[in-house]
Predicted model as a PDB file, atoms N, CA, C, CB and O in Angstrom, pLDDT in the B-factor column:
MODEL        1                                                                  
ATOM      1  N   MET A   1      81.250  11.839  67.402  1.00 53.00           N  
ATOM      2  CA  MET A   1      82.146  10.455  67.514  1.00 53.00           C  
ATOM      3  C   MET A   1      82.490  10.327  68.893  1.00 53.00           C  
ATOM      4  CB  MET A   1      83.572  10.435  66.621  1.00 53.00           C  
ATOM      5  O   MET A   1      82.622   9.202  69.375  1.00 53.00           O  
ATOM      6  N   ALA A   2      82.635  11.250  69.510  1.00 56.00           N  
ATOM      7  CA  ALA A   2      83.231  11.036  70.985  1.00 56.00           C  
ATOM      8  C   ALA A   2      82.526  10.398  71.982  1.00 56.00           C  
ATOM      9  CB  ALA A   2      83.527  12.213  71.595  1.00 56.00           C  
ATOM     10  O   ALA A   2      82.945   9.799  72.973  1.00 56.00           O  
ATOM     11  N   THR A   3      81.088  10.655  71.489  1.00 58.00           N  
ATOM     12  CA  THR A   3      79.876   9.832  72.649  1.00 58.00           C  
ATOM     13  C   THR A   3      79.777   8.436  71.922  1.00 58.00           C  
ATOM     14  CB  THR A   3      77.948  10.699  72.762  1.00 58.00           C  
ATOM     15  O   THR A   3      79.138   7.544  72.481  1.00 58.00           O  
ATOM     16  N   THR A   4      80.202   8.271  71.058  1.00 58.00           N  
ATOM     17  CA  THR A   4      79.751   6.501  70.062  1.00 58.00           C  
ATOM     18  C   THR A   4      80.257   5.521  70.947  1.00 58.00           C  
ATOM     19  CB  THR A   4      80.703   6.086  68.240  1.00 58.00           C  
ATOM     20  O   THR A   4      79.546   4.516  70.965  1.00 58.00           O  
ATOM     21  N   PRO A   5      81.681   5.456  72.011  1.00 53.00           N  
ATOM     22  CA  PRO A   5      82.101   4.412  72.341  1.00 53.00           C  
ATOM     23  C   PRO A   5      81.406   4.426  73.703  1.00 53.00           C  
ATOM     24  CB  PRO A   5      83.547   4.280  72.212  1.00 53.00           C  
ATOM     25  O   PRO A   5      81.276   3.349  74.286  1.00 53.00           O  
ATOM     26  N   GLN A   6      80.933   5.584  74.278  1.00 58.00           N  
ATOM     27  CA  GLN A   6      79.937   5.300  75.833  1.00 58.00           C  
ATOM     28  C   GLN A   6      78.792   4.662  75.538  1.00 58.00           C  
ATOM     29  CB  GLN A   6      79.363   6.690  76.694  1.00 58.00           C  
ATOM     30  O   GLN A   6      78.349   3.729  76.209  1.00 58.00           O  
ATOM     31  N   ILE A   7      78.212   5.172  74.438  1.00 59.00           N  
ATOM     32  CA  ILE A   7      76.857   4.536  74.083  1.00 59.00           C  
ATOM     33  C   ILE A   7      76.605   2.698  73.865  1.00 59.00           C  
ATOM     34  CB  ILE A   7      76.522   5.289  72.642  1.00 59.00           C  
ATOM     35  O   ILE A   7      75.562   2.045  73.887  1.00 59.00           O  
ATOM     36  N   TRP A   8      78.159   2.235  73.641  1.00 59.00           N  
ATOM     37  CA  TRP A   8      78.234   0.881  73.167  1.00 59.00           C  
ATOM     38  C   TRP A   8      78.333   0.300  74.650  1.00 59.00           C  
ATOM     39  CB  TRP A   8      79.552   0.518  72.044  1.00 59.00           C  
ATOM     40  O   TRP A   8      77.837  -0.808  74.856  1.00 59.00           O  
ATOM     41  N   HIS A   9      78.977   1.025  75.739  1.00 64.00           N  
ATOM     42  CA  HIS A   9      79.333   0.470  76.957  1.00 64.00           C  
ATOM     43  C   HIS A   9      80.251  -0.335  77.092  1.00 64.00           C  
ATOM     44  CB  HIS A   9      78.511  -0.035  77.445  1.00 64.00           C  
ATOM     45  O   HIS A   9      80.196  -1.011  78.118  1.00 64.00           O  
ATOM     46  N   SER A  10      81.321  -0.555  76.226  1.00 66.00           N  
ATOM     47  CA  SER A  10      82.416  -1.153  76.060  1.00 66.00           C  
ATOM     48  C   SER A  10      83.366  -0.842  76.921  1.00 66.00           C  
ATOM     49  CB  SER A  10      82.794  -1.020  74.970  1.00 66.00           C  
ATOM     50  O   SER A  10      83.524   0.336  77.242  1.00 66.00           O  
ATOM     51  N   ARG A  11      84.195  -1.896  77.463  1.00 75.00           N  
ATOM     52  CA  ARG A  11      85.515  -1.558  78.337  1.00 75.00           C  
ATOM     53  C   ARG A  11      86.922  -1.694  77.958  1.00 75.00           C  
ATOM     54  CB  ARG A  11      85.509  -2.300  79.419  1.00 75.00           C  
ATOM     55  O   ARG A  11      87.936  -1.351  78.568  1.00 75.00           O  
ATOM     56  N   ASN A  12      86.695  -2.558  76.246  1.00 77.00           N  
ATOM     57  CA  ASN A  12      87.892  -2.812  76.014  1.00 77.00           C  
ATOM     58  C   ASN A  12      88.286  -1.395  74.935  1.00 77.00           C  
ATOM     59  CB  ASN A  12      88.008  -4.423  75.418  1.00 77.00           C  
ATOM     60  O   ASN A  12      87.862  -1.206  73.795  1.00 77.00           O  
ATOM     61  N   ARG A  13      88.950  -0.782  75.503  1.00 80.00           N  
ATOM     62  CA  ARG A  13      89.764   0.574  75.144  1.00 80.00           C  
ATOM     63  C   ARG A  13      90.348   0.466  73.495  1.00 80.00           C  
ATOM     64  CB  ARG A  13      91.236   0.745  76.344  1.00 80.00           C  
ATOM     65  O   ARG A  13      90.083   1.225  72.563  1.00 80.00           O  
ATOM     66  N   GLY A  14      91.079  -0.543  73.499  1.00 83.00           N  
ATOM     67  CA  GLY A  14      91.947  -0.827  72.338  1.00 83.00           C  
ATOM     68  C   GLY A  14      90.906  -0.910  71.157  1.00 83.00           C  
ATOM     69  O   GLY A  14      90.912  -0.222  70.136  1.00 83.00           O  
ATOM     70  N   LEU A  15      90.067  -1.837  71.490  1.00 79.00           N  
ATOM     71  CA  LEU A  15      88.843  -2.421  70.374  1.00 79.00           C  
ATOM     72  C   LEU A  15      88.267  -1.136  70.062  1.00 79.00           C  
ATOM     73  CB  LEU A  15      87.518  -3.600  71.023  1.00 79.00           C  
ATOM     74  O   LEU A  15      88.283  -0.906  68.853  1.00 79.00           O  
ATOM     75  N   LEU A  16      87.775  -0.250  70.758  1.00 77.00           N  
ATOM     76  CA  LEU A  16      87.008   0.995  70.642  1.00 77.00           C  
ATOM     77  C   LEU A  16      88.109   2.010  69.659  1.00 77.00           C  
ATOM     78  CB  LEU A  16      86.622   1.667  72.360  1.00 77.00           C  
ATOM     79  O   LEU A  16      87.703   2.477  68.595  1.00 77.00           O  
ATOM     80  N   GLU A  17      89.155   2.206  70.029  1.00 83.00           N  
ATOM     81  CA  GLU A  17      90.053   2.779  69.382  1.00 83.00           C  
ATOM     82  C   GLU A  17      90.059   2.619  68.036  1.00 83.00           C  
ATOM     83  CB  GLU A  17      91.068   2.490  69.827  1.00 83.00           C  
ATOM     84  O   GLU A  17      89.804   3.453  67.168  1.00 83.00           O  
ATOM     85  N   ARG A  18      90.490   1.050  67.891  1.00 84.00           N  
ATOM     86  CA  ARG A  18      90.400   0.719  66.421  1.00 84.00           C  
ATOM     87  C   ARG A  18      89.268   1.136  65.518  1.00 84.00           C  
ATOM     88  CB  ARG A  18      90.429  -0.618  66.316  1.00 84.00           C  
ATOM     89  O   ARG A  18      89.405   1.566  64.372  1.00 84.00           O  
ATOM     90  N   ILE A  19      87.811   0.911  66.348  1.00 80.00           N  
ATOM     91  CA  ILE A  19      86.834   1.158  65.676  1.00 80.00           C  
ATOM     92  C   ILE A  19      86.616   2.519  65.239  1.00 80.00           C  
ATOM     93  CB  ILE A  19      85.927   0.728  66.275  1.00 80.00           C  
ATOM     94  O   ILE A  19      86.318   2.842  64.089  1.00 80.00           O  
ATOM     95  N   VAL A  20      86.779   3.282  66.200  1.00 77.00           N  
ATOM     96  CA  VAL A  20      87.186   5.006  65.851  1.00 77.00           C  
ATOM     97  C   VAL A  20      87.812   5.390  64.938  1.00 77.00           C  
ATOM     98  CB  VAL A  20      87.917   5.688  66.684  1.00 77.00           C  
ATOM     99  O   VAL A  20      87.410   6.072  63.995  1.00 77.00           O  
ATOM    100  N   ALA A  21      88.970   4.941  65.157  1.00 78.00           N  
ATOM    101  CA  ALA A  21      90.138   5.202  63.652  1.00 78.00           C  
ATOM    102  C   ALA A  21      89.719   4.758  62.613  1.00 78.00           C  
ATOM    103  CB  ALA A  21      91.577   4.515  63.597  1.00 78.00           C  
ATOM    104  O   ALA A  21      89.786   5.559  61.680  1.00 78.00           O  
ATOM    105  N   GLY A  22      89.172   3.483  62.310  1.00 77.00           N  
ATOM    106  CA  GLY A  22      88.332   2.950  61.134  1.00 77.00           C  
ATOM    107  C   GLY A  22      87.280   3.961  60.745  1.00 77.00           C  
ATOM    108  O   GLY A  22      87.540   4.442  59.642  1.00 77.00           O  
ATOM    109  N   LEU A  23      86.347   4.367  61.204  1.00 72.00           N  
ATOM    110  CA  LEU A  23      85.295   5.180  61.218  1.00 72.00           C  
ATOM    111  C   LEU A  23      85.753   6.517  61.135  1.00 72.00           C  
ATOM    112  CB  LEU A  23      84.500   4.965  62.309  1.00 72.00           C  
ATOM    113  O   LEU A  23      84.749   7.163  60.834  1.00 72.00           O  
ATOM    114  N   ARG A  24      86.949   7.476  61.259  1.00 69.00           N  
ATOM    115  CA  ARG A  24      87.589   8.413  60.984  1.00 69.00           C  
ATOM    116  C   ARG A  24      87.846   8.143  59.411  1.00 69.00           C  
ATOM    117  CB  ARG A  24      88.715   8.545  61.918  1.00 69.00           C  
ATOM    118  O   ARG A  24      87.413   8.856  58.506  1.00 69.00           O  
ATOM    119  N   ALA A  25      88.559   7.088  59.270  1.00 69.00           N  
ATOM    120  CA  ALA A  25      89.261   6.546  57.778  1.00 69.00           C  
ATOM    121  C   ALA A  25      88.211   6.777  56.774  1.00 69.00           C  
ATOM    122  CB  ALA A  25      89.709   4.791  57.710  1.00 69.00           C  
ATOM    123  O   ALA A  25      88.469   7.408  55.748  1.00 69.00           O  
ATOM    124  N   LEU A  26      87.129   6.335  56.996  1.00 67.00           N  
ATOM    125  CA  LEU A  26      86.139   6.186  55.988  1.00 67.00           C  
ATOM    126  C   LEU A  26      85.582   7.422  55.306  1.00 67.00           C  
ATOM    127  CB  LEU A  26      85.093   5.497  56.546  1.00 67.00           C  
ATOM    128  O   LEU A  26      85.034   8.378  55.857  1.00 67.00           O  
ATOM    129  N   ASP A  27      85.853   7.210  53.794  1.00 62.00           N  
ATOM    130  CA  ASP A  27      85.160   8.496  52.883  1.00 62.00           C  
ATOM    131  C   ASP A  27      83.698   8.300  53.419  1.00 62.00           C  
ATOM    132  CB  ASP A  27      85.259   8.339  50.901  1.00 62.00           C  
ATOM    133  O   ASP A  27      83.130   7.446  54.100  1.00 62.00           O  
ATOM    134  N   HIS A  28      83.332   9.514  52.787  1.00 62.00           N  
ATOM    135  CA  HIS A  28      82.038   9.673  52.788  1.00 62.00           C  
ATOM    136  C   HIS A  28      81.006   9.780  51.511  1.00 62.00           C  
ATOM    137  CB  HIS A  28      81.981  10.669  53.463  1.00 62.00           C  
ATOM    138  O   HIS A  28      80.481  10.869  51.280  1.00 62.00           O  
ATOM    139  N   PRO A  29      80.692   8.518  50.596  1.00 67.00           N  
ATOM    140  CA  PRO A  29      80.387   8.358  49.445  1.00 67.00           C  
ATOM    141  C   PRO A  29      79.112   8.847  49.332  1.00 67.00           C  
ATOM    142  CB  PRO A  29      80.563   7.166  49.058  1.00 67.00           C  
ATOM    143  O   PRO A  29      78.844   9.754  48.545  1.00 67.00           O  
ATOM    144  N   ALA A  30      78.004   8.141  50.308  1.00 68.00           N  
ATOM    145  CA  ALA A  30      76.788   8.540  50.194  1.00 68.00           C  
ATOM    146  C   ALA A  30      76.613  10.233  50.491  1.00 68.00           C  
ATOM    147  CB  ALA A  30      76.010   7.629  51.128  1.00 68.00           C  
ATOM    148  O   ALA A  30      75.713  10.751  49.829  1.00 68.00           O  
ATOM    149  N   GLY A  31      77.241  10.987  51.251  1.00 71.00           N  
ATOM    150  CA  GLY A  31      77.199  12.457  51.171  1.00 71.00           C  
ATOM    151  C   GLY A  31      77.589  13.162  50.299  1.00 71.00           C  
ATOM    152  O   GLY A  31      77.178  14.311  50.140  1.00 71.00           O  
ATOM    153  N   CYS A  32      78.604  12.502  49.450  1.00 79.00           N  
ATOM    154  CA  CYS A  32      78.942  13.231  48.510  1.00 79.00           C  
ATOM    155  C   CYS A  32      78.389  12.864  47.169  1.00 79.00           C  
ATOM    156  CB  CYS A  32      80.203  13.275  48.538  1.00 79.00           C  
ATOM    157  O   CYS A  32      78.890  13.491  46.235  1.00 79.00           O  
ATOM    158  N   LYS A  33      77.623  12.136  46.919  1.00 77.00           N  
ATOM    159  CA  LYS A  33      76.502  11.952  45.980  1.00 77.00           C  
ATOM    160  C   LYS A  33      75.401  12.588  46.031  1.00 77.00           C  
ATOM    161  CB  LYS A  33      76.119  10.868  45.952  1.00 77.00           C  
ATOM    162  O   LYS A  33      74.788  12.801  44.985  1.00 77.00           O  
ATOM    163  N   THR A  34      75.084  12.873  46.830  1.00 81.00           N  
ATOM    164  CA  THR A  34      73.659  13.580  47.497  1.00 81.00           C  
ATOM    165  C   THR A  34      73.801  14.827  46.763  1.00 81.00           C  
ATOM    166  CB  THR A  34      73.559  13.862  49.367  1.00 81.00           C  
ATOM    167  O   THR A  34      74.836  15.477  46.616  1.00 81.00           O  
ATOM    168  N   GLN A  35      72.554  15.101  46.288  1.00 81.00           N  
ATOM    169  CA  GLN A  35      72.070  16.307  45.558  1.00 81.00           C  
ATOM    170  C   GLN A  35      71.218  17.126  45.843  1.00 81.00           C  
ATOM    171  CB  GLN A  35      71.706  16.107  44.621  1.00 81.00           C  
ATOM    172  O   GLN A  35      70.616  17.760  44.976  1.00 81.00           O  
ATOM    173  N   ASN A  36      70.960  17.296  47.414  1.00 86.00           N  
ATOM    174  CA  ASN A  36      70.059  18.176  47.995  1.00 86.00           C  
ATOM    175  C   ASN A  36      70.563  19.306  48.355  1.00 86.00           C  
ATOM    176  CB  ASN A  36      69.472  17.706  48.981  1.00 86.00           C  
ATOM    177  O   ASN A  36      71.663  19.505  48.871  1.00 86.00           O  
ATOM    178  N   PRO A  37      69.489  20.294  47.993  1.00 88.00           N  
ATOM    179  CA  PRO A  37      69.779  21.841  48.104  1.00 88.00           C  
ATOM    180  C   PRO A  37      70.396  22.110  49.476  1.00 88.00           C  
ATOM    181  CB  PRO A  37      68.390  22.766  47.935  1.00 88.00           C  
ATOM    182  O   PRO A  37      70.218  21.461  50.507  1.00 88.00           O  
ATOM    183  N   MET A  38      71.269  23.356  49.260  1.00 91.00           N  
ATOM    184  CA  MET A  38      71.903  23.532  50.431  1.00 91.00           C  
ATOM    185  C   MET A  38      70.666  24.732  51.068  1.00 91.00           C  
ATOM    186  CB  MET A  38      73.687  24.063  50.182  1.00 91.00           C  
ATOM    187  O   MET A  38      69.970  25.522  50.429  1.00 91.00           O  
ATOM    188  N   ARG A  39      70.748  24.455  52.730  1.00 91.00           N  
ATOM    189  CA  ARG A  39      69.607  25.098  53.536  1.00 91.00           C  
ATOM    190  C   ARG A  39      70.186  26.119  54.073  1.00 91.00           C  
ATOM    191  CB  ARG A  39      68.926  24.283  54.599  1.00 91.00           C  
ATOM    192  O   ARG A  39      69.674  26.532  55.114  1.00 91.00           O  
ATOM    193  N   GLY A  40      71.159  26.687  53.649  1.00 93.00           N  
ATOM    194  CA  GLY A  40      71.500  28.322  54.016  1.00 93.00           C  
ATOM    195  C   GLY A  40      72.831  28.386  53.997  1.00 93.00           C  
ATOM    196  O   GLY A  40      73.434  27.363  53.672  1.00 93.00           O  
ATOM    197  N   TYR A  41      73.441  29.365  54.273  1.00 92.00           N  
ATOM    198  CA  TYR A  41      74.477  29.901  54.148  1.00 92.00           C  
ATOM    199  C   TYR A  41      75.642  28.857  55.248  1.00 92.00           C  
ATOM    200  CB  TYR A  41      74.167  31.519  54.477  1.00 92.00           C  
ATOM    201  O   TYR A  41      76.584  28.126  54.946  1.00 92.00           O  
ATOM    202  N   ALA A  42      75.127  29.166  56.364  1.00 93.00           N  
ATOM    203  CA  ALA A  42      75.664  28.075  57.280  1.00 93.00           C  
ATOM    204  C   ALA A  42      75.832  26.706  56.571  1.00 93.00           C  
ATOM    205  CB  ALA A  42      74.697  27.885  58.505  1.00 93.00           C  
ATOM    206  O   ALA A  42      76.977  26.331  56.318  1.00 93.00           O  
ATOM    207  N   HIS A  43      74.937  26.054  56.286  1.00 93.00           N  
ATOM    208  CA  HIS A  43      75.077  24.948  55.957  1.00 93.00           C  
ATOM    209  C   HIS A  43      75.939  24.672  54.955  1.00 93.00           C  
ATOM    210  CB  HIS A  43      74.098  24.551  55.780  1.00 93.00           C  
ATOM    211  O   HIS A  43      76.660  23.679  55.063  1.00 93.00           O  
ATOM    212  N   ALA A  44      76.011  25.474  53.846  1.00 93.00           N  
ATOM    213  CA  ALA A  44      77.002  25.444  52.732  1.00 93.00           C  
ATOM    214  C   ALA A  44      78.405  25.646  53.405  1.00 93.00           C  
ATOM    215  CB  ALA A  44      76.686  26.617  51.595  1.00 93.00           C  
ATOM    216  O   ALA A  44      79.353  25.126  52.816  1.00 93.00           O  
ATOM    217  N   HIS A  45      78.629  26.253  54.425  1.00 92.00           N  
ATOM    218  CA  HIS A  45      79.810  26.261  54.775  1.00 92.00           C  
ATOM    219  C   HIS A  45      80.205  24.896  55.619  1.00 92.00           C  
ATOM    220  CB  HIS A  45      79.985  27.503  55.459  1.00 92.00           C  
ATOM    221  O   HIS A  45      81.321  24.391  55.504  1.00 92.00           O  
ATOM    222  N   GLN A  46      79.253  24.389  56.418  1.00 92.00           N  
ATOM    223  CA  GLN A  46      79.444  23.358  57.142  1.00 92.00           C  
ATOM    224  C   GLN A  46      79.716  21.871  55.855  1.00 92.00           C  
ATOM    225  CB  GLN A  46      78.005  23.319  58.250  1.00 92.00           C  
ATOM    226  O   GLN A  46      80.375  20.847  56.037  1.00 92.00           O  
ATOM    227  N   VAL A  47      79.086  22.210  54.865  1.00 90.00           N  
ATOM    228  CA  VAL A  47      79.308  20.997  53.869  1.00 90.00           C  
ATOM    229  C   VAL A  47      80.989  21.169  53.593  1.00 90.00           C  
ATOM    230  CB  VAL A  47      78.230  21.154  52.241  1.00 90.00           C  
ATOM    231  O   VAL A  47      81.847  20.292  53.493  1.00 90.00           O  
ATOM    232  N   MET A  48      81.094  22.487  53.519  1.00 90.00           N  
ATOM    233  CA  MET A  48      82.394  22.775  52.556  1.00 90.00           C  
ATOM    234  C   MET A  48      83.640  22.439  53.335  1.00 90.00           C  
ATOM    235  CB  MET A  48      82.518  24.410  52.051  1.00 90.00           C  
ATOM    236  O   MET A  48      84.713  22.086  52.847  1.00 90.00           O  
ATOM    237  N   ALA A  49      83.239  22.660  55.128  1.00 89.00           N  
ATOM    238  CA  ALA A  49      84.244  22.057  56.244  1.00 89.00           C  
ATOM    239  C   ALA A  49      84.334  20.503  55.919  1.00 89.00           C  
ATOM    240  CB  ALA A  49      83.641  22.305  57.932  1.00 89.00           C  
ATOM    241  O   ALA A  49      85.502  20.115  55.870  1.00 89.00           O  
ATOM    242  N   VAL A  50      83.442  19.587  55.701  1.00 85.00           N  
ATOM    243  CA  VAL A  50      83.257  18.279  55.643  1.00 85.00           C  
ATOM    244  C   VAL A  50      83.700  17.830  54.354  1.00 85.00           C  
ATOM    245  CB  VAL A  50      81.945  17.931  55.922  1.00 85.00           C  
ATOM    246  O   VAL A  50      84.371  16.799  54.305  1.00 85.00           O  
ATOM    247  N   HIS A  51      83.431  18.438  53.333  1.00 85.00           N  
ATOM    248  CA  HIS A  51      84.195  17.759  52.297  1.00 85.00           C  
ATOM    249  C   HIS A  51      85.196  18.647  51.221  1.00 85.00           C  
ATOM    250  CB  HIS A  51      83.126  17.020  51.499  1.00 85.00           C  
ATOM    251  O   HIS A  51      85.046  18.678  50.000  1.00 85.00           O  
ATOM    252  N   ALA A  52      86.218  19.335  51.975  1.00 84.00           N  
ATOM    253  CA  ALA A  52      87.286  20.440  51.837  1.00 84.00           C  
ATOM    254  C   ALA A  52      88.467  19.430  51.500  1.00 84.00           C  
ATOM    255  CB  ALA A  52      87.552  21.499  53.329  1.00 84.00           C  
ATOM    256  O   ALA A  52      89.220  19.898  50.647  1.00 84.00           O  
ATOM    257  N   HIS A  53      88.785  18.295  51.904  1.00 81.00           N  
ATOM    258  CA  HIS A  53      89.830  17.693  51.683  1.00 81.00           C  
ATOM    259  C   HIS A  53      89.659  16.722  50.263  1.00 81.00           C  
ATOM    260  CB  HIS A  53      90.142  16.988  52.975  1.00 81.00           C  
ATOM    261  O   HIS A  53      90.622  16.210  49.692  1.00 81.00           O  
ATOM    262  N   HIS A  54      88.397  16.600  49.872  1.00 79.00           N  
ATOM    263  CA  HIS A  54      88.529  15.644  48.953  1.00 79.00           C  
ATOM    264  C   HIS A  54      88.029  16.343  47.556  1.00 79.00           C  
ATOM    265  CB  HIS A  54      87.721  14.346  49.411  1.00 79.00           C  
ATOM    266  O   HIS A  54      88.239  15.773  46.485  1.00 79.00           O  
ATOM    267  N   ARG A  55      87.334  17.649  47.625  1.00 79.00           N  
ATOM    268  CA  ARG A  55      86.993  18.400  47.100  1.00 79.00           C  
ATOM    269  C   ARG A  55      85.730  17.585  45.737  1.00 79.00           C  
ATOM    270  CB  ARG A  55      88.327  19.152  46.823  1.00 79.00           C  
ATOM    271  O   ARG A  55      85.898  17.720  44.524  1.00 79.00           O  
ATOM    272  N   CYS A  56      84.801  16.956  46.245  1.00 84.00           N  
ATOM    273  CA  CYS A  56      83.724  16.398  45.392  1.00 84.00           C  
ATOM    274  C   CYS A  56      82.697  17.026  45.100  1.00 84.00           C  
ATOM    275  CB  CYS A  56      83.259  15.414  45.794  1.00 84.00           C  
ATOM    276  O   CYS A  56      82.517  18.082  45.708  1.00 84.00           O  
ATOM    277  N   PRO A  57      81.722  16.613  44.118  1.00 86.00           N  
ATOM    278  CA  PRO A  57      80.908  17.650  43.549  1.00 86.00           C  
ATOM    279  C   PRO A  57      80.157  18.125  44.770  1.00 86.00           C  
ATOM    280  CB  PRO A  57      79.956  17.154  42.338  1.00 86.00           C  
ATOM    281  O   PRO A  57      79.957  19.332  44.633  1.00 86.00           O  
ATOM    282  N   ARG A  58      79.666  17.685  45.890  1.00 89.00           N  
ATOM    283  CA  ARG A  58      79.263  18.372  46.953  1.00 89.00           C  
ATOM    284  C   ARG A  58      79.707  19.357  47.606  1.00 89.00           C  
ATOM    285  CB  ARG A  58      79.142  17.802  47.615  1.00 89.00           C  
ATOM    286  O   ARG A  58      78.948  19.996  48.334  1.00 89.00           O  
ATOM    287  N   TYR A  59      81.288  19.742  47.451  1.00 90.00           N  
ATOM    288  CA  TYR A  59      81.949  21.062  48.206  1.00 90.00           C  
ATOM    289  C   TYR A  59      81.721  22.046  46.774  1.00 90.00           C  
ATOM    290  CB  TYR A  59      83.983  20.828  48.854  1.00 90.00           C  
ATOM    291  O   TYR A  59      81.547  23.263  46.835  1.00 90.00           O  
ATOM    292  N   VAL A  60      81.754  21.412  45.748  1.00 90.00           N  
ATOM    293  CA  VAL A  60      81.677  22.908  44.596  1.00 90.00           C  
ATOM    294  C   VAL A  60      80.356  23.346  44.575  1.00 90.00           C  
ATOM    295  CB  VAL A  60      82.072  22.636  42.821  1.00 90.00           C  
ATOM    296  O   VAL A  60      80.153  24.550  44.413  1.00 90.00           O  
ATOM    297  N   LEU A  61      79.085  22.299  44.760  1.00 91.00           N  
ATOM    298  CA  LEU A  61      77.806  22.963  44.883  1.00 91.00           C  
ATOM    299  C   LEU A  61      77.827  23.948  46.036  1.00 91.00           C  
ATOM    300  CB  LEU A  61      76.693  21.947  45.073  1.00 91.00           C  
ATOM    301  O   LEU A  61      77.295  25.050  45.902  1.00 91.00           O  
ATOM    302  N   ALA A  62      78.534  23.524  47.371  1.00 93.00           N  
ATOM    303  CA  ALA A  62      78.271  24.600  48.596  1.00 93.00           C  
ATOM    304  C   ALA A  62      79.140  26.025  48.354  1.00 93.00           C  
ATOM    305  CB  ALA A  62      78.820  23.858  50.186  1.00 93.00           C  
ATOM    306  O   ALA A  62      78.867  27.141  48.795  1.00 93.00           O  
ATOM    307  N   VAL A  63      80.567  25.515  47.295  1.00 93.00           N  
ATOM    308  CA  VAL A  63      81.009  26.904  47.169  1.00 93.00           C  
ATOM    309  C   VAL A  63      80.448  27.711  46.069  1.00 93.00           C  
ATOM    310  CB  VAL A  63      82.394  26.933  47.031  1.00 93.00           C  
ATOM    311  O   VAL A  63      80.808  28.874  45.884  1.00 93.00           O  
ATOM    312  N   ARG A  64      79.566  27.107  45.330  1.00 93.00           N  
ATOM    313  CA  ARG A  64      78.578  27.784  44.143  1.00 93.00           C  
ATOM    314  C   ARG A  64      77.553  28.670  45.182  1.00 93.00           C  
ATOM    315  CB  ARG A  64      77.549  26.381  43.013  1.00 93.00           C  
ATOM    316  O   ARG A  64      77.307  29.860  44.985  1.00 93.00           O  
ATOM    317  N   TYR A  65      77.087  28.011  46.140  1.00 94.00           N  
ATOM    318  CA  TYR A  65      76.037  28.264  46.774  1.00 94.00           C  
ATOM    319  C   TYR A  65      76.354  29.770  47.758  1.00 94.00           C  
ATOM    320  CB  TYR A  65      75.679  26.876  47.570  1.00 94.00           C  
ATOM    321  O   TYR A  65      75.699  30.810  47.816  1.00 94.00           O  
ATOM    322  N   THR A  66      77.591  29.378  48.439  1.00 93.00           N  
ATOM    323  CA  THR A  66      77.948  30.930  49.208  1.00 93.00           C  
ATOM    324  C   THR A  66      78.386  31.997  47.962  1.00 93.00           C  
ATOM    325  CB  THR A  66      79.520  30.778  50.493  1.00 93.00           C  
ATOM    326  O   THR A  66      77.892  33.122  47.888  1.00 93.00           O  
ATOM    327  N   GLN A  67      79.132  31.612  47.241  1.00 93.00           N  
ATOM    328  CA  GLN A  67      79.397  32.890  45.898  1.00 93.00           C  
ATOM    329  C   GLN A  67      78.094  33.388  45.523  1.00 93.00           C  
ATOM    330  CB  GLN A  67      80.142  32.269  44.290  1.00 93.00           C  
ATOM    331  O   GLN A  67      78.184  34.604  45.352  1.00 93.00           O  
ATOM    332  N   GLN A  68      76.821  32.931  45.306  1.00 93.00           N  
ATOM    333  CA  GLN A  68      75.822  33.433  44.893  1.00 93.00           C  
ATOM    334  C   GLN A  68      74.781  34.349  46.021  1.00 93.00           C  
ATOM    335  CB  GLN A  68      75.268  32.317  44.278  1.00 93.00           C  
ATOM    336  O   GLN A  68      74.118  35.382  45.930  1.00 93.00           O  
ATOM    337  N   ALA A  69      75.059  33.334  47.108  1.00 91.00           N  
ATOM    338  CA  ALA A  69      74.457  33.934  48.518  1.00 91.00           C  
ATOM    339  C   ALA A  69      75.267  35.234  48.831  1.00 91.00           C  
ATOM    340  CB  ALA A  69      74.636  32.797  49.890  1.00 91.00           C  
ATOM    341  O   ALA A  69      74.572  36.238  48.987  1.00 91.00           O  
ATOM    342  N   ARG A  70      76.392  35.360  48.928  1.00 85.00           N  
ATOM    343  CA  ARG A  70      77.166  36.882  49.409  1.00 85.00           C  
ATOM    344  C   ARG A  70      78.060  36.952  48.418  1.00 85.00           C  
ATOM    345  CB  ARG A  70      78.022  37.010  50.980  1.00 85.00           C  
ATOM    346  O   ARG A  70      79.125  36.411  48.714  1.00 85.00           O  
ATOM    347  N   PRO A  71      78.011  37.479  47.219  1.00 74.00           N  
ATOM    348  CA  PRO A  71      78.668  38.090  46.288  1.00 74.00           C  
ATOM    349  C   PRO A  71      79.803  38.634  46.606  1.00 74.00           C  
ATOM    350  CB  PRO A  71      78.019  38.880  45.781  1.00 74.00           C  
ATOM    351  O   PRO A  71      80.465  39.226  45.754  1.00 74.00           O  
TER     352      PRO A  71                                                      
ENDMDL                                                                          
END                                                                             
């Protein structure tokens, strides 16, 4: 996320700060609805970190995976 404003090559810092704030505030509905399997224990922890604040079904899937992988 931090490199995104550099890629846009804009010098309007206020505009870029508003865009970044808006992107951070977005929910991730597409990521929450996916049913792709976990690719490993580390991936499950990354998914949990992303979805922990709203406890969506993707978070529950990751928790279940970690519990089965290392009881």
